[in-house]
C-alpha positions in Angstrom: -10.5 -11.9 -8.7 -9.0 -14.8 -6.9 -9.3 -15.1 -3.1 -7.1 -16.7 -0.5 -8.0 -17.9 2.9 -6.6 -16.4 6.1 -7.3 -17.3 9.7 -6.7 -15.9 13.1 -7.2 -17.0 16.7 -9.3 -14.7 18.8 -10.5 -14.8 22.4 -13.8 -16.7 23.0 -15.4 -13.5 24.5 -14.7 -11.7 21.2 -16.1 -14.7 19.2 -19.3 -14.6 21.4 -19.7 -10.9 20.8 -19.3 -11.3 17.0 -22.1 -13.9 17.1 -24.3 -11.7 19.4 -23.9 -8.7 17.1 -24.1 -10.7 13.9 -20.9 -9.2 12.6 -19.9 -10.3 9.1 -16.4 -11.3 10.0 -15.2 -11.8 6.4 -16.3 -8.3 5.4 -14.7 -6.7 8.4 -11.4 -8.5 7.9 -11.3 -7.9 4.2 -11.9 -4.2 4.6 -9.5 -3.9 7.4 -6.7 -5.7 5.6 -7.3 -3.7 2.4 -7.0 -0.4 4.4 -3.9 -1.6 6.1 -2.3 -2.6 2.8 -3.1 0.8 1.3 -1.7 2.6 4.3 1.6 0.6 4.1 1.8 1.2 0.4 1.5 4.9 0.9 4.2 4.9 3.6 6.5 2.9 1.2 5.9 5.3 -1.6 6.5 8.3 0.7 9.8 6.8 1.8 10.8 6.1 -1.8 10.1 9.8 -2.7 12.1 11.0 0.3 15.0 8.7 -0.7 14.9 10.0 -4.3 14.7 13.7 -3.5 18.5 13.9 -3.2 18.9 12.3 -6.6 16.4 14.6 -8.3 18.0 17.6 -6.7 21.4 16.7 -8.1 20.1 16.6 -11.7 21.0 19.5 -13.9 18.5 21.0 -16.3 20.9 20.5 -19.2 21.3 16.8 -18.4 17.5 16.3 -18.1 17.0 18.1 -21.4 19.5 15.8 -23.2 17.9 12.7 -21.7 14.4 13.8 -22.8 15.6 14.5 -26.3 17.3 11.2 -26.6 14.2 9.4 -25.3 12.0 11.2 -27.9 14.3 10.1 -30.7 13.8 6.5 -29.9 
């Protein structure tokens, strides 16, 4: 897996506390960003599902059956 560098400015007080508590900044940032990305991906997927509910509801069983049969014949 390839990695990229990111950086952020934080208050000196926070930096001092990080040092005091010997916090592994890279690990904390990595986990936090991964969780945030997963959360936003879930929100995006949920929105896409909501947007497509109307389309799915408009499909008729007969049309879906025809499409499935055509796809199987390929």
